[in-house]
Structures are given as structure tokens and as C-alpha cells.
C-alpha positions in Angstrom: -92.1 199.2 71.1 -91.4 196.9 74.1 -89.1 197.5 77.0 -87.6 194.7 79.1 -89.3 195.2 82.5 -86.3 193.9 84.5 -84.1 196.6 83.1 -86.5 199.3 83.8 -87.3 198.2 87.3 -83.7 197.7 88.1 -83.2 201.3 87.2 -85.9 202.4 89.6 -88.5 203.2 87.0 -92.1 203.0 88.1 -94.1 200.8 85.7 -97.8 200.7 84.9 -98.8 198.3 82.2 -102.4 198.4 80.8 -102.5 195.9 78.0 -105.1 194.5 75.6 -102.9 193.9 72.6 -102.8 191.1 70.1 -100.0 188.7 70.4 -98.5 185.4 69.7 -95.9 182.8 70.1 -95.0 179.4 70.9 -93.9 176.2 69.5 -96.7 175.8 67.0 -99.9 174.0 67.8 -102.0 172.2 65.2 -103.4 174.7 62.6 -106.7 176.0 64.0 -109.9 176.1 62.1 -111.2 179.4 60.8 -113.2 181.3 63.3 -116.6 182.8 62.3 -116.9 186.5 61.4 -119.8 188.7 60.7 -123.4 188.5 61.8 -124.1 186.4 64.9 -120.6 186.7 66.3 -120.4 188.4 69.7 -118.1 191.5 69.4 -115.3 191.8 71.9 -115.5 194.5 74.6 -112.8 193.0 76.7 -109.3 193.7 78.0 -107.0 193.3 80.9 -104.8 195.5 83.0 -101.5 194.7 84.5 -99.9 197.3 86.8 -96.7 197.7 88.7 -96.3 200.8 90.8 -93.6 201.0 93.5 -93.2 197.2 93.4 -96.9 196.6 93.6 -98.5 194.7 90.7 -101.8 193.2 89.6 -103.2 191.7 86.5 -107.0 191.6 86.0 -109.7 191.3 83.2 -111.4 194.6 82.6 -114.6 195.8 81.0 -114.2 198.3 78.1 -117.1 200.8 77.9 -117.7 202.5 74.5 -114.6 204.6 73.8 -115.3 208.1 72.5 -113.5 210.7 70.6 -112.6 213.9 72.5 -110.2 216.7 72.6 -106.5 215.8 72.6 -103.8 216.5 75.0 -102.4 220.1 74.9 -99.0 218.8 74.0 -100.3 217.7 70.6 -102.0 221.0 69.8 -105.4 221.3 68.1 -107.2 218.0 67.5 -110.2 216.6 65.6 -112.1 213.4 65.7 -109.9 212.2 62.9 -106.7 212.2 64.8 -107.7 211.4 68.4 -108.9 208.1 70.0 -109.8 207.7 73.6 -111.5 205.3 75.9 -111.9 204.1 79.5 -111.3 200.7 81.0 -112.8 199.9 84.4 -111.7 197.1 86.7 -111.5 196.3 90.4 -108.7 198.7 90.9 -110.5 201.7 89.3 -110.9 203.3 85.9 -108.1 203.8 83.4 -108.5 206.5 80.8 -106.4 206.1 77.6 -106.0 208.6 74.8 -103.8 208.5 71.7 -103.4 211.3 69.3 -101.6 212.5 66.1 -100.7 216.0 65.1 -103.3 218.1 63.2 -103.7 217.0 59.6 -102.9 213.4 60.2 -105.4 210.5 60.4 -104.9 207.0 61.6 -103.6 204.4 59.2 -104.4 200.9 60.3 -101.5 198.7 61.1 -98.9 201.4 61.1 -96.7 201.9 64.2 -96.6 205.5 65.3 -93.9 206.8 67.6 -93.5 210.0 69.5 -90.2 210.9 68.0 -90.8 209.9 64.4 -94.5 210.9 64.1 -95.0 213.3 67.1 -97.6 210.8 68.4 -98.9 211.3 71.9 -100.3 209.0 74.6 -101.9 210.0 77.8 -103.0 207.3 80.4 -104.5 208.2 83.8 -105.4 205.8 86.5 -106.4 206.1 90.2 -103.5 207.9 91.8 -101.2 208.2 88.7 -100.6 208.8 85.1 -98.3 208.7 82.2 -97.8 211.1 79.3 -95.6 210.2 76.4 -95.0 212.8 73.7 -92.1 214.3 71.8 -91.3 216.6 74.7 -91.4 214.7 77.9 -91.5 211.0 77.2 -91.6 208.3 74.6 -94.7 206.8 73.0 -95.7 204.2 70.4 -99.0 202.9 69.3 -100.7 201.0 66.5 -104.4 201.2 65.5 -105.5 197.6 64.6 -109.2 198.2 63.9 -111.2 201.4 63.6 -114.7 202.4 62.3 -116.7 205.5 63.3 -119.9 207.2 62.5 -119.5 210.4 60.5 -118.4 213.1 62.8 -119.3 210.8 65.8 -117.9 208.2 68.1 -116.0 205.1 67.3 -118.1 202.1 66.5 -115.1 199.8 66.3 -111.8 200.5 68.0 -108.7 198.5 68.8 -105.3 200.1 69.7 -102.1 198.8 71.1 -99.9 201.4 72.9 -96.8 202.1 75.0 -96.2 205.2 77.1 -92.8 205.8 78.7 -92.3 208.9 80.8 -89.9 210.0 83.5 -92.3 208.5 86.2 -94.0 205.6 84.5 -94.2 203.1 81.7 -97.6 202.0 80.5 -98.0 199.3 77.8 -101.3 198.0 76.6 -104.4 198.5 74.5 -108.1 199.1 74.3 -110.6 197.2 72.2 -114.2 198.0 71.7 -116.8 196.2 69.6 -114.2 194.3 67.5 -115.1 191.0 65.8 -112.9 187.9 65.8 -110.9 187.6 62.7 -110.1 184.5 60.7 -107.3 182.7 62.6 -104.2 181.5 60.8 -103.9 184.7 58.8 -101.4 186.2 61.1 -99.1 185.3 64.0 -98.3 186.0 67.6 -94.9 186.3 69.3 -94.5 185.8 73.0 -91.8 186.8 75.4 -90.2 184.8 78.2 -91.8 187.3 80.5 -95.3 186.4 79.3 -95.7 189.4 77.0 -97.7 188.8 73.8 -97.9 190.7 70.6 -100.1 190.0 67.6 -99.6 190.8 63.9 -102.1 190.5 61.1 -105.6 189.2 61.6 -104.5 187.1 64.5 -104.2 190.2 66.7 -107.6 189.3 68.2 -106.2 187.0 70.7 -103.8 189.3 72.4 -106.7 191.4 73.8 -107.5 188.4 76.1 -104.5 189.0 78.4 -100.8 188.3 79.1 -98.5 187.8 82.0 -96.4 190.9 81.4 -96.8 192.1 85.0 -97.2 188.8 86.7 -94.3 187.5 88.8 -93.2 184.2 87.3 -91.2 181.4 89.0 -89.8 180.4 85.6 -89.8 182.0 82.1 -92.5 181.3 79.5 -91.3 178.7 77.0 -94.3 177.8 74.9 -97.8 178.8 73.6 -100.7 177.1 71.9 -104.0 178.5 70.6 -107.5 177.1 70.8 -109.1 175.8 67.5 -111.6 178.7 67.3 -108.9 181.3 67.8 -110.5 182.8 70.9 -108.0 181.7 73.5 -104.5 180.5 74.2 -102.3 178.8 76.8 -98.8 179.8 77.9 -96.5 177.4 79.7 -93.5 178.1 81.8 -90.3 176.2 82.2 -91.5 174.8 85.6 -94.7 173.5 84.0 -97.0 176.3 85.2 -99.9 176.7 82.8 -101.8 180.0 82.1 -105.1 180.0 80.2 -106.7 183.0 78.5 -110.0 183.5 76.6 -111.8 180.3 75.9 -108.7 178.2 76.6 -109.5 176.0 79.6 -107.2 175.0 82.4 -106.9 171.2 82.6 -103.9 171.0 84.9 -100.2 171.8 85.1 -96.9 170.6 86.4 -96.3 173.9 88.3 -96.4 172.3 91.7 -94.6 169.1 90.7 -90.8 168.6 90.9 -89.5 168.0 87.4 -86.4 166.1 86.3 -85.8 168.6 83.6 -87.5 171.9 82.6 -90.5 172.1 80.2 -89.5 173.4 76.8 -92.8 173.5 74.9 -96.4 172.5 74.5 -99.0 171.6 71.9 -102.9 171.5 72.0 -105.1 168.7 70.9 -107.2 169.1 67.8 -110.4 170.0 69.6 -108.7 172.3 72.1 -109.8 170.3 75.1 -106.4 169.2 76.2 -102.7 169.8 75.8 -99.3 168.2 76.2 -96.1 169.6 77.7 -92.7 168.3 76.8 -89.6 168.5 79.0 -86.0 168.7 77.8 -85.4 165.1 78.7 -88.3 164.0 76.5 -90.8 163.6 79.3 -94.4 164.1 78.2 -97.2 165.3 80.4 -100.8 165.0 79.1 -103.9 167.0 80.4 -107.6 167.1 79.4 -108.3 164.8 76.5 -104.6 164.7 75.5 -103.6 161.1 75.5 -100.2 159.9 76.7 -98.7 157.7 73.9 -95.2 157.4 75.4 -92.1 159.6 75.9 -88.3 159.7 75.9 -88.2 160.4 79.6 -85.7 158.1 81.3 -84.1 157.1 78.0 -80.7 158.3 76.9 -80.6 161.2 74.5 -77.7 162.5 72.5 -79.1 166.0 72.9 -82.0 167.6 74.8 -85.5 167.9 73.4 -86.3 171.4 72.3 -89.9 171.2 71.0 -92.9 169.1 69.9 -95.8 169.2 67.5 -99.1 167.2 67.4 -100.3 164.8 64.8 -103.9 164.9 63.5 -104.4 161.3 64.6 -103.8 162.2 68.2 -100.1 161.4 68.4 -97.1 163.7 68.6 -93.5 164.2 67.6 -90.7 165.8 69.5 -87.4 167.1 68.2 -84.0 167.3 69.8 -81.4 170.0 69.4 -79.3 167.7 67.1 -82.4 167.3 64.8 -83.4 163.8 66.1 -87.1 163.1 65.7 -89.1 160.9 68.1 -92.7 160.0 67.0 -95.4 158.5 69.2 -99.1 157.5 69.0 -99.3 156.8 65.3 -97.4 160.0 64.3 -95.4 159.0 61.2 -91.6 159.4 61.1 -90.5 161.1 57.9 -86.9 161.6 58.6 -84.6 163.6 60.8 -81.2 165.5 61.0 -80.1 163.3 64.0 -77.1 161.8 62.1 -76.2 164.8 60.1 -73.8 167.7 60.9 -75.5 171.0 61.7 -74.1 174.5 61.7 -76.3 175.4 64.6 -78.6 173.5 66.9 -82.3 172.9 66.1 -84.6 175.2 68.2 -88.1 174.2 67.1 -90.4 172.4 64.7 -93.9 172.6 63.3 -96.1 170.3 61.3 -97.6 170.6 57.8 -101.4 171.2 57.7 -102.3 167.6 57.2 -99.6 166.3 59.6 -97.9 164.3 56.9 -94.7 166.3 57.1 -92.8 168.7 59.3 -90.2 171.3 59.4 -87.5 172.0 61.9 -85.5 175.2 62.2 -82.0 175.9 63.6 -80.9 178.9 65.5 -79.2 180.3 62.4 -82.4 180.1 60.5 -81.6 177.0 58.6 -84.8 175.1 57.6 -85.1 171.3 57.2 -88.3 169.8 55.6 -89.6 166.3 55.7 -92.6 164.4 54.3 -95.0 166.7 52.4 -93.6 169.8 54.2 -92.3 172.0 51.3 -89.1 174.0 51.5 -89.8 177.7 50.8 -86.5 179.3 51.9 -84.5 179.9 55.0 -82.5 182.5 56.9 -79.5 180.1 57.1 -77.3 182.3 54.9 -78.5 185.7 56.3 -76.5 187.5 59.0 -78.9 187.7 62.0 -78.8 190.2 64.8 -80.1 187.6 67.2 -80.7 183.8 66.9 -83.9 182.2 65.7 -86.0 180.8 68.5 -89.1 179.3 66.8 -91.3 178.8 63.8 -94.9 178.5 62.8 -96.6 177.4 59.6 -99.5 179.0 57.7 -102.9 177.2 57.8 -102.5 175.7 54.3 -98.9 174.6 54.9 -97.6 176.5 51.9 -95.4 178.8 54.0 -94.0 179.5 57.4 -92.6 182.2 59.7 -89.4 182.3 61.7 -88.9 184.5 64.7 -85.7 185.7 66.3 -85.1 186.5 70.0 -85.1 190.2 69.2 -88.6 189.8 67.7 -87.6 189.9 64.1 -89.9 187.9 61.9 -89.0 186.2 58.6 -91.7 185.1 56.2 -91.5 182.4 53.5 -93.8 180.9 50.9 -97.4 182.2 51.2 -96.7 183.5 54.8 -97.4 187.2 54.7 -95.2 189.6 56.7 -97.4 191.7 59.0 -94.8 193.3 61.1 -92.4 192.4 64.0 -90.7 193.7 67.1 -87.3 193.5 65.3 -85.2 196.6 66.1 -87.1 197.4 69.3 -84.8 197.6 72.3 -85.0 194.9 75.0 -87.2 192.5 73.1 -87.1 189.1 74.7 -89.2 187.0 72.3 -89.2 183.3 73.0 -91.4 181.9 70.2 -94.1 182.4 67.6 -97.5 180.7 67.0 -100.7 181.0 64.9 
């Protein structure tokens, strides 16, 4: 469950956010290569903490010591090692202790979302000078166990949990990860919010443990996301061109301190992950790192604003306007567009096929338009939607794709598996999806 921070803070609720959760989003980057798993890969004992208490906030990487099983909170009743997970995260601002628990007789099911009201789940989080308890009696709680292994009757050997605790005095959102291995990228997806929040679903949940901007004051909302080729990092970009790098994603520069003619609307990474482009709504392109500038639509008349871009394997890129017009640069082939055709709703994003010899675009009503070797696998165009579609991403083999709505609802087509979504959770503010 995700709450919109502005609503809570406006209501005077104290917020503490401790997060190490998988996540996603963005106007899709090039399909990343599979990351290694198994022997020789360094496990992840990493997280981050973002805290707002009485209008004070911070966001920092933290170290995660070995989490251990222990007795559960009294509100849950008797507990055993099978239904309690706990761990501590230590950073510059002190140590945070997190514990999630289920009622006696229940054991954790990987990937299932537990809630305090539906499952009598419980969360306790303590930090220097404060705490939050969410259970069926005094608050609200939700958590998902992403990875878990333990010795017989002993401590956890692998442990990854996303959680949210909402009590009368605090809200804590986050996760703990210990000794987890990177999973094969491209087998899941991330959704990201305009507030910089990230959630991960499926195998791609690894990335969300690297951090988010959930408690970071932003000058402008987040509008795009791109992942590194090895799946161990990502960038988020804001409408003012501010760039935020996590994991092994390197910062190569931004437009955050430069006055823009029009706001940034998306970004894409180069194939080797050593650079990236940003695109503005007037078609202006800004290149950083090894990303080459091949031209733009900046300064040229457009019938409608640019809403997204996607890279080409040859180093070029394409951008799409809200009327479905396509503009290709740097050797990126043009396979067609919707620019001269009537649309029921405007285009909101695009993504390329796995070999770059085709692309899809998606409209806010979920309508899909495919070109080149991009196959058509279905759409949400004829389905009543609670909220409009805001983005799409393709599977690594190009035989499927996901759509995401602004309420976090995810729609899967072709060979794209459905791993879950934020659909139906109050105050979701999803801005995009990425793999």
C-alpha cells in the first residue's frame, strides 16, 4: 500500500519512511542484458532510509546487518520463527529496527501482499526517538516478503521485505534486504511515482532496494526512469532536468540548474549504460556521458508536444508526440506513425522492440499502436479504466509488454507476466513503468 505524502502531511501526520523496496518505472530504456546470478555474485546487504518527522527529512544509504528471527510484538500474540522476520538497519542518523509478523499458524508466502485488516499482519518499526506500530488494533500495515531462506530453526540466510506502517503518530514505508542476489533483469517491472517513489514487481525487484526519492524535496515531479544494462542501478529524471542516480548508475550531468524552454518529459539510457538522453516537451534533446546528440525538434514547430522517447541499438533515438507523430534521429529508422490519423485519446509513451526494428506507442485510454517488427498483443483501449494509462514497457524478447495507469494498475500482454501492481491502493501517483 502507498499513501500520497502530500495528503498525509497536509493533514498533520508525522511521516517516517524507511525504504529498501524494489521498484520501477519510466519511459522504457533499451532492454538490459541479463545480470549474473549464483556463485561469484556479491550479495546485497544494502538499503536506504528516508525520514520525515515534524517537517524534518533525510534520505541516506544504510548498512543492513544480518537480520534475525525473534519474538513478535505482543499485539500479534504468540510467534515462532516461521511467522516473524526482524532486522536492524544502521545509518548516520541511528539504528532502525523493523519487525513484521503474522498470526500464529501462518507462514510467509513469497510475493503475497499482507495487510493488517485482511490478514492481521503486524509491523513494528523503532528508530532513535520514535516508532510506529501497525496492526489490526491501532494502525494499518502492509508488507510483502520478496525473498526468504533460513537455516532450520535458525536465523534468516536470505531476507527481503517491503513494508508500510501507518499509525496515529507516524507512517513508515520501506524494506529490509539481507544477503539477496541480483535476479535476472527484464523478468519483471518497476513503477515509479511523480514523488520519486519506486516499487518493483517480479524478479526486477532487486533494483528498488538501492533507493528512492520518496522523502526528498523535489523542485519538480519525476517524469522518467531508465535502468543500467546490468540491472544494478537506475536513474530518475525530474521535469526540470534534475537527474538522480542510484546503485551503479553514474551521474553524468543534468539540466537541473539550467533554464529550459519546456519541461523534460522522459529519458533513455545508452546501450552500455554510460550515458543518457533527456527529452523536453518541445523536442529538445540533452545528451550526457557517451550519449551522442544526433539532432532534435527543439526550435521546430510541432503540432503537439513530445511525450516520450526510446533509444535505437545503433545509437540513435526516436521521440513521439501526443498526436502520435514520430521523429527519428541518428540512424534510427522510421517505421510509421499515428501523426495524421485520428486518435480517441492522446499518446502518452512509447517503447522499442528488442532489436530496435520496431516500436509501440500507447494512448492514455490504453490503445496500442505497433510499427515495424513490434507485434500487437492486445490493448486496454476497449476496457473501462479507473485512471488513464501513463506509460508502457516491453519484455526483453519483445514478445509482450506492460501498460501502467496513474493509479498503479498494470496490464500485461503477450509473454509479459503479471507480477502485481499498486492498482486499488489509495493515493497512488504512478508516473511510468520500466524494466
